[in-house]
Every structure is written in C-alpha cells, then in structure tokens.
C-alpha positions, 0 to 999 in steps of 0.5 A: 500500500502506498503513502497516504495522500494529504492535500493542504489547501488555502494556507499561506506559503510559509505555513503550507510548506512547514506543514507539508515538510512536517507531514512528508517527514512522517511518510505522507505524500503531500500536495499544496494548493491555494484556492477552493477552485484548485482544491476541487480540480485536484480532488477530481484528479485524485481524491486525497486521504485527508484534506487540511483546509484553511478557513481563509481562502480566496473566492470561497472560504474553508467553511463553505468548501468543507460544507459543499464537500460533505454534502457531495456524495463523491467527496463526503467521506474525505476527512477534513481538518479545518485550520483557523485563527478563531478570531471570535475565540476558540469556541466560536471557531469550533461551532462554525466548523461543526456546522460544516461537518468537518472532522477536526478543528485546529486553531492556529497553524502553530499547533504542530502536535495537534495537527500531527495527532489529527492527521494520524487519527484521520488519514487511515 
C-alpha cells in the first residue's frame, strides 16, 4: 500500500510548506494548493486521504468548501481538518466548523502536535 495522500489547501506559503515538510517527514505524500477552485480540480484528479483546509481562502472560504464537500456524495467521506485563527475565540471557531461537518478543528497553524495527532487519527 502506498503513502497516504494529504492535500493542504488555502494556507499561506510559509505555513503550507512547514506543514507539508512536517507531514512528508512522517511518510505522507503531500500536495499544496491555494484556492477552493484548485482544491476541487485536484480532488477530481485524485481524491486525497485527508484534506487540511484553511478557513481563509480566496473566492470561497474553508467553511463553505468543507460544507459543499460533505454534502457531495463523491467527496463526503474525505476527512477534513479545518485550520483557523478563531478570531471570535476558540469556541466560536469550533461551532462554525461543526456546522460544516468537518472532522477536526485546529486553531492556529502553530499547533504542530495537534495537527500531527489529527492527521494520524484521520488519514487511515
């Protein structure tokens, strides 16, 4: 069996590269894309084993995209980790994320241990 494929989407370049390197060092295959449109095109080409999705993206935010993916029969089973800044507080971010049916929520990209734990739990 090959490496698990993780799609990192919507993060700024520095954060995406840091996350990507961290996951690659743990044996994951990683691809990074910028916008919701790029994500949708990538998923049509090859569905990821896991999607790490920023709440803030151009054109379509992470909450909207996650909700759309979870409503679509062909993508609803892709695990999604939403990463956000929790401007209104951690509780507000988690509440908004639950409405999208995201599988996990991480506040702030600096929570490396939380990210790794979530990826290892969900990319099965």
